[in-house]
C-alpha positions in Angstrom: 46.6 71.7 -42.4 48.2 69.6 -40.0 47.7 67.6 -36.8 48.5 67.9 -33.2 47.5 65.8 -30.1 45.6 67.0 -26.9 49.0 65.4 -24.7 51.6 67.4 -26.7 53.4 64.5 -27.8 52.6 64.2 -31.7 52.2 67.0 -33.8 52.8 68.0 -38.0 50.8 64.9 -38.7 48.7 65.6 -42.2 45.5 64.5 -42.8 45.8 61.1 -44.3 47.6 60.2 -41.5 45.4 61.5 -39.0 42.7 59.2 -40.0 45.0 56.2 -40.4 46.1 56.6 -36.8 42.9 57.2 -35.0 43.9 57.5 -31.4 46.9 59.5 -31.1 50.1 57.5 -30.2 50.8 59.6 -27.1 47.4 58.2 -25.9 45.7 61.6 -26.7 43.2 63.1 -29.3 43.7 64.7 -32.8 43.2 68.1 -34.0 43.7 70.3 -36.6 47.0 72.8 -35.3 44.4 75.9 -36.4 40.8 76.1 -37.0 40.1 77.7 -40.3 37.8 80.5 -40.5 34.7 81.5 -42.5 33.4 85.1 -42.3 30.2 86.4 -43.0 30.0 86.4 -46.9 31.2 83.1 -47.3 28.9 82.0 -44.6 25.8 83.1 -47.1 27.7 81.4 -49.8 27.8 78.6 -48.3 24.2 78.3 -47.3 22.8 78.0 -50.6 24.9 75.1 -51.6 23.5 71.5 -52.3 25.2 69.1 -48.8 27.8 67.3 -51.1 29.2 70.4 -52.2 28.9 72.2 -48.6 30.9 69.1 -47.4 33.5 69.4 -49.8 34.0 73.0 -49.2 34.3 72.7 -45.2 36.0 69.0 -45.7 38.6 70.3 -48.0 39.8 73.5 -45.6 40.9 69.9 -43.3 42.0 67.3 -45.7 44.5 69.4 -47.6 46.5 66.3 -48.7 43.6 64.7 -50.7 43.4 66.1 -54.5 40.0 68.0 -54.8 38.5 65.3 -57.5 39.7 62.4 -54.9 37.6 64.4 -52.6 34.8 65.3 -54.3 34.4 61.5 -55.4 34.5 60.6 -51.9 32.3 63.0 -51.0 29.7 62.3 -53.5 30.2 58.6 -53.4 29.6 58.5 -49.6 26.3 60.7 -49.7 24.7 58.9 -52.5 23.5 56.3 -50.2 21.3 58.4 -47.9 16.7 58.2 -49.0 16.4 62.1 -48.8 17.7 64.2 -51.5 19.0 66.7 -49.1 20.9 64.0 -47.0 20.0 66.2 -43.6 16.9 67.8 -43.8 15.1 70.5 -41.5 11.5 69.9 -40.5 9.5 72.9 -38.5 7.4 71.1 -35.5 5.8 72.5 -32.8 8.5 75.8 -32.6 11.3 74.0 -33.2 13.5 73.5 -35.9 14.1 69.1 -36.5 17.4 68.3 -38.5 17.1 65.0 -39.6 20.0 62.4 -39.6 18.8 59.6 -40.2 18.5 58.9 -44.2 21.6 57.2 -43.9 22.0 52.7 -44.4 21.6 52.7 -40.7 19.0 55.6 -40.1 21.1 56.9 -37.7 23.5 60.3 -37.7 26.5 58.2 -37.2 26.2 57.2 -40.8 26.8 61.1 -41.8 30.5 60.5 -40.5 30.9 56.8 -41.1 29.9 56.5 -44.6 32.4 58.6 -45.2 35.3 57.4 -43.1 35.0 53.9 -45.1 35.8 55.3 -48.1 38.4 57.4 -46.6 39.8 54.1 -45.4 39.2 52.2 -48.8 41.1 54.9 -50.3 44.1 55.7 -48.2 44.6 51.9 -47.9 44.8 51.2 -51.6 47.0 53.9 -51.9 49.5 52.8 -49.5 49.3 48.9 -50.4 47.9 48.3 -46.5 45.4 46.6 -45.1 43.7 47.3 -41.8 41.9 46.1 -38.7 39.4 48.2 -37.2 38.4 48.0 -34.1 35.4 50.0 -32.0 33.2 49.8 -29.5 29.3 50.7 -29.7 26.4 52.0 -27.8 24.4 51.1 -30.3 24.5 53.3 -33.4 27.9 53.9 -34.2 28.3 49.9 -34.4 26.5 49.3 -37.2 27.2 52.8 -39.2 30.7 51.6 -39.2 29.7 47.8 -40.5 27.8 49.4 -43.5 30.2 51.9 -43.8 33.0 49.1 -44.6 30.8 45.6 -44.9 33.1 44.1 -48.3 35.3 47.1 -48.5 39.2 45.9 -49.9 41.8 45.4 -47.0 39.7 45.9 -43.9 38.3 43.4 -41.3 36.0 45.0 -38.8 35.6 44.0 -35.2 32.7 46.0 -33.1 32.4 45.4 -29.4 29.1 46.1 -28.4 27.3 45.6 -24.8 25.7 42.2 -24.7 21.9 42.5 -24.4 22.2 46.0 -23.6 21.4 47.8 -26.9 18.3 47.7 -28.3 16.8 45.0 -30.4 16.6 46.7 -33.4 20.0 48.1 -33.2 21.6 44.3 -32.4 19.9 43.4 -35.3 21.5 45.7 -37.6 25.2 44.8 -36.6 24.3 40.9 -36.2 22.3 40.7 -39.5 25.3 41.8 -41.7 27.3 38.5 -42.3 30.1 39.5 -44.9 33.3 37.9 -44.2 35.2 41.0 -43.1 32.4 41.8 -40.4 33.1 40.4 -36.8 30.8 41.1 -34.7 31.4 40.7 -30.3 29.2 41.1 -27.9 30.9 42.0 -24.7 29.7 40.9 -21.0 29.8 44.3 -19.6 29.0 47.8 -20.5 29.9 50.5 -23.6 32.6 51.8 -21.1 34.1 48.7 -20.7 34.4 48.4 -24.2 35.2 51.8 -24.8 37.9 51.5 -22.1 39.3 48.3 -24.2 39.1 49.5 -27.1 41.8 52.6 -25.7 43.9 50.5 -24.1 44.7 48.0 -27.1 45.4 51.4 -29.0 47.7 52.5 -26.1 49.7 48.9 -27.1 51.4 50.5 -29.9 53.5 46.9 -30.5 50.1 45.4 -30.9 48.2 48.3 -32.4 51.1 48.2 -35.3 51.4 44.3 -35.7 47.9 44.2 -36.3 47.4 46.8 -38.3 44.7 48.3 -36.0 42.4 51.7 -37.1 39.9 53.5 -35.4 36.0 54.4 -36.3 35.2 55.5 -32.8 35.0 59.2 -32.3 38.1 59.1 -31.5 38.8 59.4 -35.0 39.1 63.1 -36.0 37.3 62.5 -39.5 34.2 61.4 -37.5 34.0 64.9 -36.2 34.8 66.5 -39.2 32.2 65.1 -41.0 29.3 66.0 -38.3 30.8 69.8 -38.9 29.1 69.9 -41.5 25.4 69.4 -40.8 25.5 72.2 -38.4 26.7 74.7 -41.5 23.7 73.0 -43.3 21.0 73.8 -40.8 22.0 77.0 -40.1 21.9 77.7 -44.1 18.2 75.9 -44.5 16.9 77.7 -41.0 18.4 81.3 -42.0 16.9 81.2 -45.6 13.3 80.2 -44.0 13.3 82.4 -41.0 15.9 85.5 -42.3 17.7 84.7 -38.6 21.0 84.8 -38.2 21.9 83.4 -34.7 20.3 79.7 -33.3 20.4 77.4 -30.8 21.5 74.0 -31.2 20.1 71.0 -29.1 22.1 68.4 -29.3 21.4 64.7 -27.4 25.1 63.4 -26.7 26.6 61.1 -24.4 30.2 60.9 -25.9 30.2 64.8 -26.8 31.6 63.8 -30.0 28.4 65.5 -31.8 28.1 68.7 -29.9 31.9 68.9 -30.2 31.5 69.3 -33.6 29.0 72.0 -33.4 32.0 73.6 -30.7 33.9 73.6 -33.4 31.8 74.8 -36.2 31.1 77.7 -33.8 35.2 78.1 -33.8 35.1 78.7 -37.1 32.4 81.3 -37.9 29.1 79.7 -37.3 26.9 82.3 -35.2 25.7 79.5 -33.0 24.3 81.5 -29.8 24.9 78.3 -27.1 25.2 74.9 -27.8 22.5 72.9 -25.8 23.8 69.7 -24.2 21.2 67.2 -23.3 21.7 64.1 -21.5 19.4 61.2 -20.4 19.5 60.1 -16.4 23.6 59.4 -17.4 24.3 62.8 -16.6 28.0 63.4 -16.0 28.4 65.9 -19.2 25.0 68.1 -17.8 26.4 67.7 -14.4 29.8 69.4 -15.7 28.2 72.2 -17.7 25.8 73.0 -15.1 28.1 72.5 -11.6 31.4 71.7 -13.2 31.2 67.9 -11.5 32.5 66.1 -13.6 32.8 62.6 -12.1 31.8 59.0 -12.8 28.7 56.7 -11.4 26.6 53.8 -11.8 26.1 53.3 -15.9 22.0 53.8 -15.8 20.1 51.8 -18.7 17.7 54.2 -20.4 15.1 54.2 -23.1 18.0 56.1 -25.3 21.0 53.6 -24.9 23.3 55.6 -27.3 23.8 58.0 -24.3 24.0 55.6 -21.5 27.7 56.3 -21.1 29.9 57.7 -18.6 33.2 58.8 -19.7 32.8 60.9 -23.2 35.9 60.2 -25.1 35.7 63.7 -27.0 35.8 65.7 -23.4 39.5 65.3 -23.9 39.2 67.9 -27.1 37.3 70.1 -25.0 39.3 70.2 -22.2 42.1 70.9 -24.8 40.6 74.4 -25.7 39.1 75.2 -22.2 42.7 75.2 -21.1 43.7 77.3 -23.4 45.7 74.6 -25.7 48.2 73.6 -23.1 48.8 70.1 -23.5 50.7 69.7 -20.1 47.4 70.7 -18.2 45.2 67.9 -20.1 48.0 65.1 -19.4 47.5 66.6 -15.4 43.7 66.4 -15.6 43.5 63.4 -17.6 45.9 61.6 -15.0 43.6 62.4 -12.0 40.4 61.7 -13.5 42.3 58.1 -13.9 43.0 58.3 -10.4 40.0 59.2 -9.1 37.2 59.1 -11.2 36.6 62.3 -10.5 37.0 66.4 -11.6 36.0 69.7 -10.1 36.7 72.5 -12.2 37.2 75.9 -10.5 33.8 78.9 -11.2 36.3 80.9 -13.5 37.0 78.2 -16.3 32.9 77.8 -15.4 32.5 80.7 -16.6 33.7 80.4 -20.0 32.1 77.1 -20.3 28.7 79.0 -19.4 29.1 81.4 -22.6 29.2 78.5 -24.6 26.9 75.8 -23.6 23.6 75.2 -22.1 22.7 71.9 -20.2 19.7 69.8 -18.9 19.2 65.7 -18.4 16.3 64.0 -19.4 14.6 61.0 -17.0 13.1 58.1 -19.2 9.8 59.4 -17.7 10.1 63.0 -19.4 11.6 61.1 -22.2 8.3 59.0 -23.0 5.9 62.1 -22.4 8.1 63.7 -24.6 7.6 61.6 -27.2 3.8 61.3 -27.0 2.9 65.0 -26.3 5.1 66.2 -29.9 3.1 63.0 -31.3 -0.1 64.2 -30.5 0.2 68.0 -31.2 2.3 67.6 -34.4 1.5 63.8 -35.8 5.7 63.7 -35.8 7.3 60.6 -34.5 10.5 61.1 -32.1 12.9 58.6 -31.4 13.8 58.7 -27.8 17.0 60.7 -28.3 16.0 63.5 -30.3 13.0 63.4 -27.6 15.7 64.2 -25.0 17.2 66.9 -26.7 13.3 68.6 -27.5 12.7 68.3 -24.0 15.6 69.9 -22.7 15.2 72.6 -25.5 11.6 73.1 -24.5 12.6 73.2 -20.4 15.5 75.5 -21.0 12.3 77.9 -23.0 14.6 80.0 -24.6 12.9 83.1 -26.6 15.8 85.4 -28.2 16.7 82.8 -30.7 15.0 79.6 -32.9 16.0 76.2 -31.5 17.7 73.8 -34.3 17.1 69.9 -32.4 19.4 67.6 -34.0 17.0 64.1 -34.8 19.8 61.3 -34.2 17.6 58.4 -35.0 14.9 56.7 -36.8 11.9 56.1 -33.7 11.9 52.9 -36.0 15.4 52.1 -34.0 13.8 52.6 -30.6 10.5 51.0 -31.4 9.5 50.0 -28.4 10.3 53.3 -26.0 8.0 54.8 -29.2 5.2 51.9 -28.6 5.3 53.0 -24.9 4.7 56.2 -25.6 2.2 56.5 -28.1 0.5 53.2 -28.2 1.7 51.8 -31.9 4.8 51.0 -33.1 6.6 53.4 -35.6 6.1 52.8 -39.5 9.5 50.3 -40.4 11.4 51.8 -43.1 12.3 49.5 -46.1 15.8 48.4 -44.5 14.0 47.2 -41.2 11.4 45.3 -42.4 12.0 41.8 -42.0 15.6 42.1 -40.0 14.5 39.5 -37.2 13.8 36.5 -40.1 17.6 37.1 -41.4 20.7 35.1 -40.4 22.4 36.6 -37.7 26.5 36.4 -36.6 27.8 37.4 -33.0 30.0 35.8 -30.4 29.5 36.9 -26.7 32.9 37.4 -25.0 34.2 38.4 -22.0 34.9 42.3 -21.4 39.0 42.0 -21.0 41.2 43.4 -22.9 43.1 40.0 -23.3 39.8 38.3 -24.8 39.5 41.0 -27.3 43.0 40.6 -28.2 42.8 36.9 -28.5 39.9 37.1 -30.8 41.7 39.5 -33.2 44.7 37.1 -33.3 42.9 34.1 -33.9 41.3 35.8 -36.8 44.4 37.0 -38.0 45.8 33.6 -37.9 43.2 32.2 -39.6 43.4 34.6 -42.7 47.2 34.3 -42.6 48.2 30.7 -41.8 
């Protein structure tokens, strides 16, 4: 399997090189040159597999340059850190199937990809005799999951940008209490979109990227999306075997379009998804695109679901590539127009195609709190605010023709203040969060600028290589 860029200037590269490159050197995002197909018979076979074996069967189709035994070992090691034997179990509550993606080390769905990516990086760096400086930005969960994926690993430093005082207290502590010498937390005086733009601009400086051996953990890295494809197949298998149904809706709370794009690729591979429900909070640029063809930036609104407080979805370009029939020239023109104006309007014929794949709705904080409360009162099950957005979106659409599987993207204890507001009590903390406020922290508050981040990275590099 070879990989190509959405912008057309990079193609024919291996999976290993795609992982190490992160952002394509032409500024685009990497995608497989073809999408493997899974037929109905194989789909039924996959439905009976344990999660690590299923992950190997899916990922090996895209990672053809890693020996099978090595890939199996990397996958098995990555999911041995999870606390639930099924890795991503499915529970049935109040007519909705909830896919729990929060049983990893940092209690968020990002662990599923970043435990694997951390092990891939270590494997490839050792194979090549190289070192890497990982640079990433987070709206909350990616940062801690990336840090836990590479903390203490050989030949890797990690630099994570998060918006100062704009993530939940627990999210901040999960990052800043990791004091391993290869971990650097940078709180930027700005928004997540500022951090994401800084990271993209630095990766676009190819000389700086090469000189400082930069690697990407954000969902611009194809390996992130690839790992997330697996749990769509797993959930389909679990619910299909339980119900006898063969086609489902998936409701996906998303701000960066990465998690739902993994579902889109699963559908293109042959997974019978009726439609993907895109659920956003008040930062509704993606739901406006789906419902009206309007993709225009507005101010970032702080919400109770901060991981979705995003206005520029970094994975949207990958979807545009397929929407425009894999035409990189069109993608380049559209991205340039968006960078100039901050707004795109899509014509009706294209939006007809979008409507065949997606439904969408936005859920504000008041309805998020109501959903957490009502769901708890009726089932005893506690939703985190992001998952509540996905559940409410499914409820609002009132779909009757197929079951709905909602992605539960984080443990409610990560957003305990929002949960307490809804149900009047704090959710029970898992062992990994107990006493976290008493732990030592390390973090640097810096200006939200490209130069400030570069200067910090250079300073650390010079201290390590006097």
